[in-house]
C-alpha positions in Angstrom: 0.0 0.0 0.0 1.3 3.5 -0.8 2.4 5.6 2.1 0.1 8.3 1.0 -3.6 7.5 1.0 -5.4 8.7 -2.1 -7.9 11.5 -1.7 -11.4 10.2 -1.7 -13.4 11.3 -4.8 -16.8 11.3 -3.3 -18.6 11.8 -6.6 -16.9 8.7 -8.0 -17.6 6.6 -5.0 -21.3 7.4 -5.2 -21.6 5.6 -8.6 -23.3 2.5 -7.1 -25.6 1.5 -9.9 -27.9 -1.4 -10.4 -31.2 -0.7 -12.2 -34.1 -2.4 -10.4 -37.8 -2.5 -11.0 -39.8 0.3 -9.5 -42.5 -1.7 -7.8 -43.3 -5.1 -6.4 -46.2 -7.4 -7.6 -49.5 -5.7 -7.0 -47.9 -2.4 -5.8 -48.3 0.7 -7.9 -45.5 3.2 -8.1 -47.8 5.8 -6.5 -47.9 3.8 -3.3 -44.1 3.6 -2.9 -42.5 5.2 0.1 -40.6 8.2 -1.3 -39.5 10.0 1.8 -38.6 7.2 4.2 -36.3 4.1 4.1 -37.0 1.5 6.8 -34.2 -0.6 8.3 -35.2 -3.8 10.1 -32.5 -4.1 12.7 -32.5 -7.8 13.6 -29.1 -8.0 15.2 -29.2 -5.7 18.2 -31.9 -6.9 20.6 -35.5 -5.8 20.9 -35.1 -2.5 22.8 -32.9 0.5 22.4 -31.2 2.9 24.9 -30.9 6.6 24.1 -27.1 6.7 24.6 -25.2 8.4 21.8 -22.0 8.7 23.8 -20.2 6.5 21.3 -17.0 6.4 23.3 -18.4 5.9 26.8 -17.9 2.7 28.8 -21.6 1.7 28.7 -22.1 -1.3 26.5 -25.7 -0.4 25.6 -25.7 2.3 22.9 -28.2 3.7 20.5 -28.3 2.1 17.1 -26.7 3.5 13.9 -24.8 6.3 15.6 -22.4 6.0 12.7 -24.9 7.9 10.6 -24.4 10.8 12.9 -20.7 10.5 13.9 -18.2 9.9 11.2 -14.5 8.8 11.1 -11.6 10.3 9.3 -11.3 7.4 6.9 -13.1 4.4 5.5 -12.1 0.9 4.5 -12.8 0.1 0.8 -13.7 -3.6 0.7 -14.1 -3.3 -3.1 -10.4 -2.5 -3.4 -8.5 -4.9 -1.2 -9.7 -3.4 2.1 -7.5 -0.3 1.5 -7.9 2.6 3.9 -9.1 5.7 2.1 -9.9 9.3 3.3 -13.4 10.2 4.4 -13.6 13.3 6.6 -10.0 13.7 5.9 -8.9 15.0 2.5 -5.6 13.1 2.8 -3.5 11.1 5.2 0.2 11.4 4.5 3.1 9.7 6.4 6.5 11.2 6.4 9.5 9.2 5.1 10.2 7.7 8.5 6.6 6.6 9.0 6.4 8.2 12.5 4.4 11.3 11.7 1.0 11.2 10.0 -0.2 14.5 8.6 -4.0 14.5 8.3 -5.5 17.2 6.1 -9.2 17.7 6.7 -11.9 18.5 4.3 -12.7 22.2 4.5 -16.5 21.8 3.7 -17.6 19.8 6.7 -20.0 21.2 9.3 -21.7 19.7 12.4 -25.4 19.5 12.3 -25.7 22.5 14.6 -24.0 24.6 11.9 -20.5 24.8 13.5 -17.6 24.1 11.2 -15.6 20.9 11.7 -11.9 21.9 11.9 -8.6 20.9 13.4 -9.6 21.8 16.9 -12.3 19.1 16.7 -10.1 16.5 15.1 -7.3 17.1 17.6 -9.7 16.9 20.5 -11.4 13.7 19.1 -8.0 12.0 18.5 -6.7 12.9 21.9 -9.7 11.4 23.8 -8.3 7.8 23.8 -4.9 9.1 24.8 -6.1 11.2 27.7 -8.4 8.4 29.0 -7.6 4.8 28.2 -11.1 3.8 29.1 -12.2 5.6 25.9 -9.7 3.8 23.7 -12.2 1.5 22.1 -10.4 1.7 18.8 -7.1 0.5 20.3 -5.1 3.5 18.9 -1.3 3.2 18.7 -0.3 6.8 18.1 1.2 8.6 21.0 0.3 12.3 20.5 -1.8 14.7 18.4 -1.0 18.3 17.5 -3.0 20.9 15.6 -0.9 22.3 12.7 -3.4 24.8 11.3 -7.1 25.2 10.9 -7.5 22.1 8.6 -4.4 20.1 9.5 -3.4 17.9 12.4 -0.2 15.8 12.9 -0.3 12.5 14.7 2.9 11.0 16.1 3.9 7.4 16.5 6.8 6.0 18.5 7.9 3.8 15.7 7.3 3.6 11.9 3.6 2.8 11.5 2.7 2.8 7.8 0.3 0.0 8.3 -1.6 1.7 11.2 -4.1 3.7 9.1 -6.9 1.3 9.8 -7.5 2.8 13.3 -8.6 6.1 11.7 -11.4 4.2 9.9 -12.9 2.8 13.1 -16.3 3.8 14.2 -14.8 3.7 17.6 -12.7 6.7 16.7 -15.3 9.2 15.5 -14.9 12.9 15.1 -17.0 14.7 17.7 -17.7 18.4 18.3 -15.2 19.8 20.9 -17.5 22.7 21.8 -20.1 20.2 23.1 -18.1 17.2 24.3 -15.4 19.0 26.3 -18.0 20.2 28.8 -19.2 16.7 29.6 -18.1 13.8 31.9 -17.6 11.3 29.2 -17.7 8.4 31.6 -21.3 9.0 32.6 -22.8 11.3 29.9 -25.4 9.6 27.6 -25.4 12.4 24.9 -29.2 12.1 24.3 -29.3 14.8 21.6 -26.3 14.0 19.4 -24.6 16.5 17.1 -22.3 15.1 14.5 -20.9 15.6 11.0 -23.0 12.8 9.5 -26.0 13.1 7.1 -28.7 12.5 9.8 -29.9 14.0 13.0 -32.1 12.3 15.7 -35.8 13.0 15.0 -37.6 10.6 17.4 -36.5 8.0 19.8 -38.5 5.1 21.3 -37.5 1.9 22.8 -38.3 -0.1 19.7 -38.1 2.5 16.9 -35.7 5.3 16.2 -36.2 7.8 13.4 -33.3 9.8 12.0 -33.9 12.8 9.7 -31.7 13.9 6.8 -30.0 17.2 7.6 -29.3 20.2 5.4 -25.7 21.1 4.5 -24.2 17.6 4.6 -20.8 17.7 2.9 -21.4 14.5 1.0 -24.5 15.7 -0.7 -28.3 15.7 -0.3 -29.8 12.5 0.9 -32.6 11.2 -1.4 -34.8 10.3 1.6 -36.0 12.5 4.4 -36.1 9.8 7.1 -34.1 6.7 8.0 -36.3 4.6 10.3 -34.8 1.9 12.5 -37.1 -0.9 13.7 -36.2 -3.3 16.5 -37.0 -6.8 15.1 -35.6 -10.3 14.9 -34.3 -12.6 12.3 -37.6 -14.4 11.8 -40.0 -11.5 12.0 -38.0 -9.4 9.6 -38.4 -12.0 6.8 -42.1 -11.4 6.8 -41.6 -7.7 7.0 -39.3 -7.8 4.0 -41.8 -9.9 2.0 -44.6 -7.4 2.8 -42.5 -4.4 2.0 -42.8 -3.1 5.5 -39.0 -3.1 5.7 -36.7 -2.1 2.9 -33.4 -3.2 4.3 -32.1 -5.8 6.8 -28.9 -7.7 7.8 -30.3 -11.2 8.2 -28.8 -14.5 7.2 -31.7 -16.3 5.4 -31.3 -20.0 4.6 -33.5 -20.7 1.7 -33.7 -17.0 0.7 -33.5 -17.8 -3.0 -36.8 -19.7 -2.9 -38.5 -18.0 0.0 -37.7 -14.4 -0.9 -35.8 -13.8 -4.2 -38.1 -16.1 -6.2 -41.2 -14.1 -5.1 -40.0 -11.2 -7.2 -36.4 -11.5 -8.5 -36.4 -7.9 -9.8 -37.0 -6.3 -6.3 -36.1 -9.0 -3.7 -32.4 -9.1 -3.3 -30.3 -11.4 -1.0 -26.6 -10.7 -1.1 -23.4 -11.7 0.8 -20.2 -9.6 1.1 -17.1 -10.9 2.7 -15.9 -8.8 5.6 -12.4 -10.1 5.5 -12.7 -11.4 9.0 -13.9 -14.6 10.8 -15.6 -15.8 13.9 -12.8 -17.4 15.9 -12.1 -19.4 19.0 -10.2 -17.2 21.4 -8.1 -18.8 24.1 -7.3 -17.1 27.4 -3.5 -17.5 27.0 -2.8 -15.6 30.2 -3.7 -18.6 32.3 -3.2 -22.4 32.3 -4.0 -24.6 30.6 -4.5 -22.3 27.6 -1.0 -20.9 27.8 0.2 -24.2 26.2 0.4 -24.2 22.4 0.1 -28.0 22.1 -3.1 -28.0 24.1 -4.5 -25.2 21.9 -3.5 -27.2 18.9 -5.3 -30.3 20.2 -8.5 -28.3 20.7 -8.2 -26.6 17.3 -7.8 -29.9 15.5 -11.0 -31.3 17.1 -13.4 -28.6 15.9 -15.8 -29.8 13.2 -16.1 -26.5 11.2 -18.5 -27.9 8.5 -20.9 -29.1 11.2 -20.9 -25.6 12.7 -21.6 -23.8 9.5 -24.4 -26.3 8.7 -26.0 -25.6 12.1 -25.6 -21.9 11.5 -27.1 -22.3 8.0 -23.9 -20.9 6.5 -22.6 -23.9 4.4 -19.4 -23.1 2.5 -18.2 -20.4 4.9 -15.7 -22.5 6.8 -12.6 -20.5 7.7 -9.1 -21.4 6.6 -6.4 -21.7 9.3 -4.8 -18.3 8.8 -7.7 -16.0 9.7 -7.5 -14.4 6.2 -10.5 -14.7 3.9 -9.6 -16.0 0.5 -12.0 -13.7 -1.4 -10.2 -10.6 -0.1 -6.7 -11.7 0.6 -6.1 -14.4 -2.0 -2.9 -12.7 -3.2 -1.5 -12.6 0.4 -2.2 -16.1 1.6 0.5 -18.7 1.5 -0.2 -21.3 -1.2 -0.3 -24.2 1.3 -3.1 -22.4 3.2 -5.1 -21.0 0.2 -8.5 -22.7 0.0 -7.7 -25.0 2.9 -10.3 -25.8 5.6 -9.0 -27.8 8.6 -11.0 -30.9 9.1 -11.1 -32.8 12.4 -7.9 -34.8 12.7 -8.3 -37.2 15.6 -4.8 -38.7 15.5 -3.0 -35.3 15.3 -5.3 -33.9 18.0 -4.5 -36.7 20.4 -0.8 -36.4 19.6 -0.9 -32.7 20.4 -2.7 -33.4 23.7 0.0 -35.9 24.6 2.7 -33.4 23.7 1.2 -30.9 26.1 1.8 -33.1 29.1 -1.8 -32.8 30.2 -3.7 -35.9 31.2 -7.5 -36.2 31.0 -9.0 -37.6 34.2 -12.8 -37.9 34.4 -13.1 -35.2 31.7 -10.8 -32.7 33.4 -7.3 -31.7 32.4 -4.7 -32.6 35.0 -1.0 -31.6 35.1 1.5 -31.1 38.0 -1.2 -31.9 40.5 -3.5 -29.2 39.2 -7.0 -29.8 37.7 -8.7 -27.7 35.1 -12.3 -27.8 33.9 -12.7 -25.5 30.9 -15.7 -23.3 30.1 -16.8 -22.2 26.7 -18.4 -18.7 26.8 -20.6 -17.7 23.9 -23.3 -15.2 22.9 -26.7 -16.8 23.8 -28.5 -13.8 22.1 -27.3 -15.2 18.8 -28.7 -18.7 19.5 -25.2 -20.2 19.5 -26.1 -23.0 22.0 -26.2 -25.6 19.3 -23.0 -24.2 17.8 -21.3 -24.5 21.2 -22.6 -28.0 21.7 -21.0 -29.2 18.5 -17.5 -28.2 19.7 -18.1 -29.4 23.2 -19.3 -32.8 22.0 -16.4 -33.1 19.6 -13.8 -32.2 22.3 -15.4 -34.9 24.5 -15.4 -37.5 21.7 -11.9 -36.8 20.3 -10.0 -35.8 23.4 -12.1 -36.9 26.3 -12.2 -33.4 27.7 -15.4 -32.1 29.3 -16.0 -28.4 28.5 -18.9 -26.6 30.2 -21.1 -24.3 28.2 -21.3 -20.8 29.6 -23.8 -18.8 27.5 -24.4 -15.2 28.3 -26.3 -12.2 26.9 -24.2 -10.3 24.3 -23.5 -7.3 26.5 -22.4 -9.5 29.4 -20.2 -11.6 27.2 -18.6 -8.5 25.8 -17.6 -7.3 29.3 -16.4 -10.8 30.2 -14.2 -11.0 27.1 -12.7 -7.6 27.7 -11.9 -8.4 31.3 -10.4 -11.8 30.5 -13.2 -13.6 32.4 -13.3 -16.7 30.2 -11.4 -19.8 29.3 -12.6 -20.3 25.7 -14.8 -17.9 23.9 -16.0 -17.0 20.4 -15.3 -13.5 19.0 -14.8 -11.8 15.7 -11.3 -11.3 14.2 -10.5 -9.2 11.2 -9.6 -5.7 10.0 -8.4 -3.5 7.2 -5.5 -5.1 5.4 -3.4 -8.1 6.6 -1.9 -6.0 9.4 -5.4 -5.0 10.5 -6.4 -8.7 10.8 -3.5 -9.5 13.0 -2.8 -6.3 14.9 -5.0 -7.3 17.9 -2.3 -9.8 18.8 0.2 -7.1 19.7 1.3 -7.4 23.3 0.8 -3.6 23.7 -2.9 -4.4 24.0 -2.4 -6.9 26.8 -4.1 -6.0 30.1 -4.1 -8.0 33.4 -7.0 -10.2 33.9 -9.8 -8.1 35.4 -8.7 -5.0 33.5 -10.6 -4.3 30.3 -8.5 -4.9 27.2 -9.2 -2.8 24.0 -8.6 -5.6 21.5 -6.3 -8.4 22.7 -8.9 -10.2 24.8 -6.9 -13.5 24.6 -3.9 -11.7 26.3 -1.5 -13.1 23.6 2.0 -12.0 24.6 4.6 -13.3 22.2 7.9 -11.6 21.3 8.0 -13.1 17.8 4.5 -11.9 17.1 5.5 -8.4 18.3 8.6 -8.4 16.1 6.6 -9.3 13.0 3.8 -6.9 13.7 6.4 -4.1 14.3 7.9 -5.0 11.0 4.5 -4.7 9.3 3.9 -1.3 10.7 7.3 -0.2 9.4 7.0 -1.8 6.0 6.9 0.9 3.3 6.6 -1.5 0.3 4.2 -4.3 -0.6 7.0 -6.9 -1.0 8.1 -6.5 2.6 4.6 -6.5 3.8 3.8 -9.7 2.0 6.9 -11.4 3.4 5.9 -10.5 6.9 2.3 -11.5 6.3 3.5 -15.0 5.5 5.4 -15.1 8.8 2.3 -14.1 10.7 0.3 -16.8 9.0 2.9 -19.3 10.2 2.6 -18.1 13.8 -1.2 -18.3 13.7 -1.2 -21.8 12.2 1.6 -23.2 14.4 1.2 -21.4 17.7 -2.6 -21.1 17.6 -3.1 -17.7 19.4 -6.7 -18.0 18.0 -8.6 -20.5 15.8 -10.7 -19.3 12.9 -14.0 -21.1 12.7 -16.1 -19.6 9.9 -15.7 -16.6 7.7 -17.7 -13.6 8.4 -20.1 -12.1 5.8 -22.3 -9.1 5.7 -25.8 -10.5 4.9 -27.9 -7.9 3.0 -31.6 -8.3 2.4 -33.4 -5.7 0.3 -36.9 -5.2 -0.9 -36.4 -2.6 -3.6 -40.0 -1.8 -4.2 -39.6 1.6 -2.8 -35.9 2.4 -3.5 -33.7 1.5 -6.5 -30.0 1.8 -7.2 -28.8 -0.9 -4.8 -25.3 -2.3 -5.3 -24.6 -6.0 -6.0 -21.7 -8.2 -5.0 -20.7 -8.1 -8.7 -20.8 -4.3 -8.9 -20.1 -2.3 -5.8 -17.8 0.4 -4.5 -19.3 0.4 -1.0 -20.8 -2.5 0.9 -24.6 -1.9 1.3 -24.7 -3.0 4.9 -27.0 -0.9 7.1 -24.5 -0.3 9.9 -21.2 0.2 8.2 -20.7 3.9 8.6 -19.3 5.5 5.4 -20.4 2.5 3.3 -23.9 2.9 4.6 -23.9 6.6 3.7 -22.6 5.9 0.2 -25.3 3.3 -0.4 -28.0 5.7 0.8 -26.7 8.5 -1.4 -26.9 6.1 -4.4 -30.6 5.3 -4.1 -33.6 6.8 -5.9 -37.3 6.6 -5.1 -39.0 3.9 -7.2 -42.0 6.2 -8.0 
């Protein structure tokens, strides 16, 4: 990747074109909704909390705040997951890779009419430095300085060419200094948010939130007046999509081709976009027995990935051993790992268990007079009980180990993972570029058990990993980066700091009876996922009323 990110040409990025029929069967154009798009949010619980403090410690936040608060950059998944400017005009490293000069767009205002400038950017970028509890993006820069009205300089302790991905994080939004500096960000809920994004809050209820398109948005005029967010679930939203009550949803739909698309192929769209990440088994490597690479290997070799994806109705999405998704990183994956899915290997798993020195006694792991009874923590809100049982049953069958299921609500699990209160757990891995996928393994993100960790929830602390990751941040050319990427793949496969289970996709369901111009996986410059920040905005800007 070039040291200097290219300036984002917003007009070009808005060319998301797919011509679709204007109406669904039995629906006249005159009845189409022309001022409102309805998003059926089926992945965030059934009630919402009016908390737009996007950096605060509370785990319950209002939905789709990324349509109000924007980052400096975006990840372009249509172009190798490169980081490109958004609120920034450009992001330029110096020759040493230790100073990043961020030139801001000069046409951005907050929704209260105040200009967005370097004071706001410097303030926003300093928040995670001044209070580590607000460092949700896991930033690695060490200082921020205002250069002039539209320029800030960000300093790193070492060359960091590969560290641009943090500036595209929704957890590092640009916020208005003139409002936020007056608040206690640890307790404030920010009920009336003011941001640079295209929408403002119009109405808030526990199960329905309405955003209103604002005037003066730098990216252009929204074609709709309202963006309505409905609290729903995966089954209910299917009926809502079929009726046209909902325009857009993020639901995985087994049988969608027959049950949805076939009902009207011109308007009913079901699409998948690779995120570049995976759902992975995380090991708490800060404590025994999961600090042993052989034991982790034994567990990893006993996981029936195909059974898991079948249970989750995601056949064909089994992850490879590196954590890199073939569709996005095929040019970066070592040939021996490309297209490979690890099947259960009982002999190799049992050999790894023997090499670990652990005995299995009545289902428990025993070594040096100490006994361990592992727990598998998972998100019960996602219905992962069956998924967990598949792994638990396989570990029992192949290794004789009894693992206890420990399902928890999503918010509780998130807090447990951050604090290191788990043995084994399931979490997402991934990021912008190969470094972005692996950067969470950096020991700089390790916190003692009981102290929340920004990213490295498995507490992986390995000098070789740190050396390779440091090399990746310093790499100024693609050849060096690819060489280091191969080294990181070897570490992940052989040392097993985490185990990829199945690839992550954005599932996109659309009823285009009311709005046309939706991208497709064959023709997109932004992923049309309804909670993906800049990509969501670009998608919305591309739409036209069907009538």
